C-alpha positions in Angstrom: -146.3 23.6 125.9 -143.7 22.1 128.1 -144.3 24.6 131.0 -148.0 24.2 131.6 -147.4 24.4 135.2 -146.5 28.1 134.6 -149.8 29.1 133.3 -152.5 31.1 135.4 -155.8 29.4 136.1 -157.6 31.4 133.5 -155.2 30.4 130.8 -155.4 26.6 131.8 -159.1 26.7 132.0 -159.4 28.2 128.5 -157.0 25.7 126.9 -158.8 22.8 128.7 -162.3 23.8 127.7 -160.9 24.4 124.1 -159.6 20.9 124.0 -156.1 22.1 123.4 -154.7 20.5 126.5 -156.0 17.9 128.9 -156.4 18.0 132.6 -153.9 14.9 132.6 -151.3 16.9 130.8 -151.8 19.9 133.2 -151.5 17.6 136.3 -148.5 15.7 135.1 -146.8 19.1 134.4 -147.5 20.3 137.9 -146.5 16.8 139.5 -143.2 17.0 137.5 -142.6 20.6 138.7 -143.2 19.6 142.3 -140.8 16.6 141.9 -138.0 18.9 140.5 -138.4 21.7 143.0 -139.9 20.4 146.3 -136.5 18.8 147.6 -135.1 22.4 148.1 -138.4 24.2 148.7 -140.2 21.8 151.0 -143.6 23.3 150.0 -145.5 20.0 150.3 -145.9 17.7 153.2 -148.1 15.2 151.1 -148.5 14.8 147.3 -151.5 12.8 146.2 -150.0 12.0 142.8 -152.0 8.9 142.0 -155.2 10.5 143.2 -154.5 13.5 141.2 -153.8 11.6 138.0 -157.0 9.5 138.5 -159.0 12.7 139.0 -157.4 14.2 135.9 -158.5 11.1 133.9 -162.1 11.6 135.0 -162.0 15.3 134.2 -160.5 14.6 130.7 -163.4 12.1 130.1 -165.9 14.7 131.2 -164.4 17.5 129.1 -164.1 15.2 126.1 -167.8 14.1 126.3 -168.9 17.7 126.7 -169.7 17.2 130.3 -167.9 20.5 131.7 -168.6 21.4 135.3 -167.5 24.9 135.4 -164.2 26.9 134.8 -162.3 25.1 137.5 -163.0 21.6 136.1 -159.7 19.8 135.6 -157.6 22.6 137.2 -155.2 21.0 139.9 -154.9 22.7 143.3 -152.6 22.6 146.2 -153.8 23.2 149.8 -151.8 24.8 152.4 -151.6 23.0 155.7 -151.2 25.6 158.3 -151.1 23.4 161.4 
């Protein structure tokens, strides 16, 4: 599953909660995609990679221990700055 970034939210959530992928793998895939494409797209002003990885580690621990906090738990998101 090298293109985890291409999955929709429902697919990613299902795989995370089935323990087939981890939030860390998903975040790393998205960060790699941002790194390879943002130079020409300029989609992001700020990428908080370290923070995203830390939160993904926490989500991975939660899911591994059975503490799942809903279908979006472990799913990375990007926020659009409109100003």
